[in-house]
C-alpha positions in Angstrom: 95.4 88.6 135.0 95.4 86.7 131.7 93.8 88.6 128.9 92.2 87.0 125.9 91.0 88.3 122.8 89.8 87.1 119.4 90.7 88.2 115.8 89.3 86.5 112.8 89.7 86.7 109.1 87.0 85.4 107.3 84.3 85.7 104.6 81.2 87.2 106.0 79.6 83.9 107.0 82.5 81.6 106.3 82.7 79.8 109.9 86.5 79.2 110.4 88.9 80.4 107.6 91.4 81.9 110.2 90.8 82.4 113.9 93.5 83.7 116.2 93.1 84.4 119.8 96.0 86.1 121.8 96.8 86.3 125.6 99.5 87.5 127.8 101.4 84.8 129.4 104.3 85.2 131.7 107.2 87.2 130.9 107.6 89.3 127.7 106.4 86.5 125.3 103.1 86.8 123.7 100.9 83.8 122.6 98.4 83.6 119.7 96.3 80.9 118.4 96.1 80.1 114.8 93.0 78.0 113.5 92.8 77.0 109.9 90.6 74.6 108.1 93.1 73.2 105.7 96.7 71.8 106.3 100.2 73.4 107.1 100.7 73.2 103.2 97.5 75.0 102.2 98.3 78.8 102.5 102.1 79.3 103.3 102.2 82.7 101.5 99.2 84.0 103.5 100.9 82.9 106.9 104.0 84.3 105.7 102.5 87.7 105.1 101.0 87.7 108.6 104.3 86.9 110.2 106.3 89.4 108.1 104.1 92.3 109.6 104.5 90.8 113.1 108.3 90.6 112.7 108.4 94.1 111.7 106.3 95.1 114.7 108.9 93.4 117.1 107.1 90.0 117.6 109.4 87.1 116.4 108.2 83.6 116.5 110.4 81.4 118.6 111.7 84.6 120.5 108.8 86.7 122.1 106.0 85.1 120.1 104.4 81.6 120.4 102.1 80.6 117.6 99.7 77.7 118.4 98.8 76.4 115.2 95.9 73.9 114.8 94.5 72.5 111.5 91.5 70.6 110.7 93.0 69.2 107.5 89.7 69.8 105.4 87.3 68.3 108.2 85.5 71.5 109.2 83.4 69.6 111.7 86.6 69.3 113.8 87.1 73.2 114.0 85.0 73.7 117.1 87.1 71.0 119.2 90.5 72.4 117.9 89.4 75.7 119.1 88.5 74.0 122.6 88.8 76.7 125.2 89.1 80.1 123.9 86.5 81.5 121.4 82.7 81.5 120.9 80.9 82.9 117.8 79.1 86.1 118.1 77.4 89.0 116.3 79.0 92.3 116.1 77.2 95.5 116.6 78.4 97.3 113.3 81.4 97.3 111.1 82.8 100.3 112.4 82.1 99.5 116.3 82.1 95.9 116.4 81.7 95.7 120.2 82.9 92.8 122.2 86.0 90.7 121.5 85.5 90.3 117.6 87.0 92.3 115.0 89.2 91.7 111.9 88.7 91.5 107.9 85.6 90.7 106.0 86.6 88.7 103.0 84.1 89.3 100.4 84.2 86.1 98.3 80.8 85.2 97.1 80.0 88.8 96.3 82.3 88.2 93.4 80.5 85.2 91.9 79.2 87.2 88.9 82.7 88.6 88.1 84.0 85.1 88.0 81.3 83.8 85.5 81.8 86.9 83.2 85.6 86.0 83.4 84.8 82.3 82.6 82.4 83.4 79.7 85.0 85.5 78.2 87.6 82.6 78.0 85.1 80.0 77.0 82.4 82.0 75.3 80.6 78.8 74.1 80.3 77.1 77.5 76.7 77.3 78.5 76.6 74.6 81.2 78.7 75.3 84.1 79.4 72.8 86.9 79.6 74.1 90.3 81.7 72.2 92.8 81.1 73.0 96.6 81.0 71.8 100.0 77.4 71.9 101.3 78.3 71.9 105.0 79.7 75.4 104.9 77.7 78.7 105.1 80.0 80.2 102.8 79.7 77.5 100.2 75.9 78.0 100.3 76.3 82.0 99.9 78.7 81.2 96.8 76.1 79.1 95.4 73.1 81.5 95.9 75.2 84.4 94.3 76.4 82.2 91.4 72.8 81.0 90.6 71.7 84.8 90.5 74.5 85.8 88.3 73.9 82.7 86.1 70.3 83.8 85.6 71.5 87.2 84.4 74.0 85.7 82.1 71.7 82.9 80.8 74.1 80.1 82.0 73.0 76.8 83.2 74.4 75.4 86.5 74.9 71.8 87.7 75.4 71.9 91.5 77.9 69.2 92.7 78.1 68.7 96.4 81.4 67.4 97.8 81.5 66.3 101.4 84.4 63.8 101.5 87.3 63.2 99.2 85.6 60.0 97.7 83.0 62.4 96.4 85.3 64.1 93.9 85.2 61.2 91.3 81.4 61.0 91.5 81.2 64.7 91.1 83.2 64.6 88.0 81.5 61.7 86.6 78.2 63.5 87.1 79.8 66.7 85.3 80.6 64.4 82.3 77.3 62.8 82.1 75.6 66.1 82.3 78.0 67.4 79.5 79.4 70.2 81.6 81.5 72.6 79.6 83.2 74.6 82.4 83.8 74.4 86.1 83.3 76.9 88.9 85.2 75.9 92.1 83.8 77.0 95.3 86.9 77.0 97.7 85.3 77.0 101.2 85.4 73.8 103.2 87.3 70.5 102.3 88.0 71.4 98.8 91.0 73.7 99.9 92.9 70.6 101.1 92.3 68.6 97.7 93.4 71.4 95.4 95.8 69.2 93.2 93.3 66.4 92.9 90.5 68.8 91.7 92.3 70.5 89.2 93.9 67.4 88.0 90.3 66.0 87.2 89.4 69.1 85.8 92.3 69.0 83.2 91.5 65.4 82.5 87.9 66.3 81.6 89.2 69.3 79.7 87.1 71.7 81.7 88.0 75.4 81.7 87.9 76.3 85.5 87.7 79.3 87.8 87.9 79.1 91.5 87.1 81.6 94.3 90.6 81.0 95.7 93.7 81.9 93.4 95.8 79.1 95.1 94.0 76.7 93.1 95.6 78.4 89.8 99.1 77.6 91.3 97.9 73.9 91.5 96.6 73.9 87.9 93.3 75.6 87.7 92.8 77.9 84.7 91.8 81.0 86.6 91.1 82.4 89.8 89.8 85.7 91.0 89.4 86.7 94.7 90.6 89.5 97.3 94.1 89.7 97.8 94.0 87.5 101.0 97.9 87.9 101.6 97.1 91.8 102.1 94.2 90.6 104.4 96.6 88.7 106.5 98.9 91.6 106.7 96.0 93.8 108.0 95.0 91.1 110.5 98.6 91.2 111.7 98.6 94.9 112.2 95.3 94.4 114.3 97.1 91.5 116.5 99.8 93.8 117.1 97.8 96.6 118.3 95.6 94.2 120.5 98.8 92.6 122.1 99.8 96.3 122.9 96.6 97.0 124.7 94.1 98.1 122.0 90.6 96.9 122.5 89.1 94.7 119.8 85.8 96.5 120.1 87.3 99.8 119.0 89.0 98.4 115.8 86.6 98.7 112.9 86.1 95.7 110.7 87.7 96.2 107.4 86.8 95.1 104.0 89.5 94.2 101.2 90.7 96.8 98.9 92.9 94.7 96.7 91.7 92.0 94.3 93.6 89.6 92.0 93.3 87.7 89.0 95.4 84.8 88.2 95.7 82.9 85.0 97.5 79.5 84.3 98.6 79.4 80.5 100.1 75.8 80.9 96.6 74.8 81.7 95.0 76.6 79.1 97.3 74.9 76.6 96.7 71.4 78.1 93.0 71.8 77.7 93.4 73.5 74.2 92.1 76.8 75.1 93.5 80.3 74.0 93.2 83.0 76.5 92.3 86.4 75.0 94.8 89.3 75.2 92.3 91.3 77.1 92.0 88.8 79.9 95.8 88.4 80.0 96.3 92.1 80.2 94.2 92.4 83.2 95.8 89.4 85.1 97.9 90.1 88.3 99.7 86.9 87.7 100.1 84.6 85.0 101.7 81.2 85.3 103.5 79.9 82.1 
């Protein structure tokens, strides 16, 4: 009898950051599904972290493991069709005993909005008007905005919300930021923005806007800073769940976990390009500095 389960790594309300469904086909080979909103090039380090744990557990892709990769290339509306036969969203009974066929990791992303604004203010203390770039089609995007607005009120910062649904919206968004004299940029990563990181950070550097992202991978492409949970570690934890489920564990018995590791990335090349000096107090707290 075929057995299907669903393991999901996500921010608490983000629809599809990572979805995997596992089944037992004929023979000793196991098959899992990998559903991702970006492209194959979006998060290679996260995928490698996942596969490293799977290999250590004895599941090697191409030998006794088949992974069906499906990507929406930033078009989040395609995700339900890509998932096709397997999985329906549902609510869990509790974090400790989720029930049903859903378990995994909670990302904790928008809860860090206040910390990100504090970091941005530390490196750019004169910046009072912050442009917020986000995809309004995602629940996670709206959650980020809500938390960022609350933090901005506390810090007495003005926000300019810039909605981006398509790549063509990026030029319009940055033009609006210039017109409103934005002094810094907050990049909300969920949605189509992850598939256009290089273009976004290029526009930010051109506008000489100090930027911080809810996704540290943006920093590798040129954003000034990023602060987020260590998602490579999350993917390693998800791999241990997939291993246990493939070996017979019930998803309903596996508690949903929260991240315990967080990371701050800083790009000094970008700081130099926009004429900004990063305080030593910030550099000393960074987990990764790109020079």
